[in-house]
N, C-alpha and C positions, 0 to 999 in steps of 0.2 A: 455099327454099318453105315454103309452110304446109303443116301436116299436112292432106290430104285435097286439094289443090290442085295440080296440073301447072304451075299459071305463078307464076315469080316474080314475089312485089310489094314495093314500094319503097316507101321511107320516104323518101330526099330522093334529090334530083340534083346533078350537076353539069354547070354550065354548057361548053355545049362537049364534056361526053363522049357517049359510049355508054355504055344503059344498063346494060351491063355494069361496067361502075366506077360506078354510084349506089351507094348504100346500101342493100343489103336489110331489109325489115323487121324480120326476125326477129334481124337481126345489130343494128339497130335497139334494140330492144323488151328485148335481153340487156345493154345497154350500160344504158340505163335502168334497169331491175331494178337490176342493181350499184351505180349512182350515189344512188338514190333510195331502195333500203333500207339503204345505208350512212350517206345522210343521218339519216333516220327512226331510225336503230339511235342518236342521240344523246338520243331520248329515249324508249327503250322500243319502237318501233314499227317495229323490221325488218319483220315479216310486210305492215304496209300500205303500207311504202314499194316491197315488193316486188309487191305486188299492183295497186298504183297505176303504177308503172313496165309494169309488162304490159298494163293495159288502157288509158293514157292517150290513144294512138293507134288505137284498135280501126276507128274511121272511114278507116282508110289501106287497110283492107280492102277498100272498095268500088270496085267497077267506074268510079264517075263519077272517085275521086281517083284513081284508076290511071290512068285516060286523062288525067285535067286532068296529070300528072306525065308522059306521053308527050306532050300535046300542047304543053305546053311548055317540059318540061325541058331542053332543049337552050340556050333560049334565058333559059333565069334562072339565079340563080346557084347558089340551091333551091327549089326550084315545092312541096317538100312543107314548105316553116316558114310559113304561112301567109299572107305577107309578100305587106303591102297593093301594095308595087311590081310585083310578079311579074305577066307578062303575062297576060292571058285571065282567065274569069270566077275569084274564089276559089272554091274548095271547103271547107268545112265540116269537119272530122273530128276534129273535140275534142266533137263533143255525143256523140256514139255512147258513145264512152268513158263520157260524165258519166251517161249513161243508165242503161247496163251497170250500171256502178258503183253506184248509186241503189235502181234497183230488185231486185241479186242480193246485193249486203250487207246495203241496208234500214236504216230508223233514223239514228239520226246519224252512225255511222260510214259509212253509206252516204253519204249528205248530206255529211257532209265531203270525201269520197275524190269525190264529184261534183264537187265544186267546183272540186276542183284539177285533176282531168281537161278539165272546161270552159272552164277560165281559162289550159289549161297555155301559149297561146300570147299571150293577151289582158290576161292578168290576172284576178284572183277578180275574178267578176261579183257585182252585189248577191244578195240570195236573192231578194226582191220590190219592188216600185216601184208607187206607189198611181197614178203616171202613166203611160199608154196606151200613150204615145208611150217612153216610157225603159224601159218594160216588157218590150220587144223585146227587152235587151240581158240582163235578168234570167235566173238559173237556172232559175227557176219556168217562163218561156217557155221556155228550152232546152232543157228533161226534159220537156215538155209534148207529148205524141204526138199530143194532138188539135190543136197549133196549129203544130207543126213536121213537117211530113211526111216523115220520116225513113226510109227501107226497115230498118231495123234487122233484125227479125226473121229478114229475106230474106237480110239480109244476113252474120249468124250461121249461117242455118243453108247458106248456099253455099258457107262459107269455112272452116268447124270441122268 
């Protein structure tokens, strides 16, 4: 369970399995921290890997994403993976981590970490676009709170 929460939050589901057999978010984040910090150590940025691993799935704290996991989890191979073939409405969870990293770390390091978090399922997004339609998939659009109404602040206050 997450600090300050009496409800277990999950990162990944397993088809046909009870929630007690799903991967808890804390376990998932610990595994990703290990991997990401190890990979980043190769270029002298172990701490960046640690921070990115810890923050990449912040959106999975949301009630919307957790509701989605419970709604489709038993029917999906892994409802937490943002798989286009999963049943039900897909829930964006990667933008939360990107926005948090950009604002908390700031500057070029924050933007680099935001690219990684925002694209950890779909690939690195373009930073900007001159095309209004194409602009919806850019990092600027994803991180612009005025364009994408994500309850980031309430999510963080309720869960941490």
